[in-house]
N, C-alpha and C positions, 0 to 999 in steps of 0.2 A: 363641540361643535366651531365655538368662534375660533379657535385656533387654528381647525381643520380649514376654514373659510378662508383665513388669514394665509395661510399655506397654497391652497387652489390660487387667490388673487395673485401670490408673489410667483409662483410657478407659469401664471399665463401672462404676468408682466414682462417678467424675465425671458421668457421666449419672443413674446413680438416687440421688445425692444432692439434685437438686431433688425428684425423683418422692417421696422420703421428706421433705422439708421440707414438699412439699405436702399430703401424706397427715396429716402431725403438726399442723399449722395446719390441717388441716380437722376432725380429729377432736377439737381441744384444746376444751374447755367453753367457753361465752360467758363473760367475764369474767376468765378466768384472764391471768396476765401471762405472755406470750411469751417475754420476756427469757430464762428459764431455757433454753428449749428451743432457742432461738437459740445462747447461747451454749454449750449440749451439742453441739450441732451444729460449732458453730466449733471445740471443743476435738479435738472426732471426727477432724475433718479433719486438725488438725495433728498428730495421733498418726499416720492414714491417711498422710499424707505421709511423717513421718519414718521409718515402715517399710518402704514403698516405696519411699524413695531410700536406705534404709541397702542394698538389693540393690543397686541399679545407682546409688551415688555421683555418677559423672560425669555421669548426667542429672537430678541434683537439680532443677534449674530447670524444665526441662519437666514434669517430672511433677507439681510442686507447681502449676504453672499450669494443668495439664490438669485435675488434682482438684479445682483450686477455680473456675474459671471458667464452670462453668454455675450453680452456686448463685451467682456474682456476676452473672451477666447475670440470672438470675432474679431476684434481690434487689433489683435497680435499676429493672427493667420493673415489678415488684411495687409500689414504693415510688414512682415515676413515674405510675402507674395510679390508684393510692389518692390521691396528691394532687392528680391532677387531677378528682377528684370532692370534694375539700375535706379528705379525711383526710388525717393524717400520722403513718405507722405507720413509726416510725424505726427499730423493729427489724429492720423488710427491708432497710434501707439498712447499719446496722450489722454485721449477720449477712454480707450481701455483701461488704463491704469486711473484715469480721473473718477472714473464710474465706481470703482471698488472704493478708492479712497472717501469718494462723497458718500457712497452709499453707506459705507460704515459710519462717517461722522454723522450723517442724519441720523441713522436709526440709534447711534449711542447717545446723541441728545435726546433724543424721544424718550430713551428708555431712561435716562438720567433725569429728565423733567417728569414723568410716571411715578419717580419716588415719594413715598409719604412723609 
């Protein structure tokens, strides 16, 4: 039952993260540097992945991927969409790839720390 609850929380967090990122991006004042918001989301995903992987250390890889993939897909799509009109917002690409890397690292560290 604990594994199912962990996966349910993972899916909810994974699907809510892109919505939160779009809301933050929309409510940010014009001219503000979006790098801080992107880095904050990446670090938050690393912490969340680590906490969820600590609950189910044997499932650290799927947990990290489920948490980070929706944001990764959104970031790549947003970067491609904005690049097609001539604007390069690299923060979307860095947040996308950084979320996957940070989630994997956070989950792996939590799995590694749980070993007896």
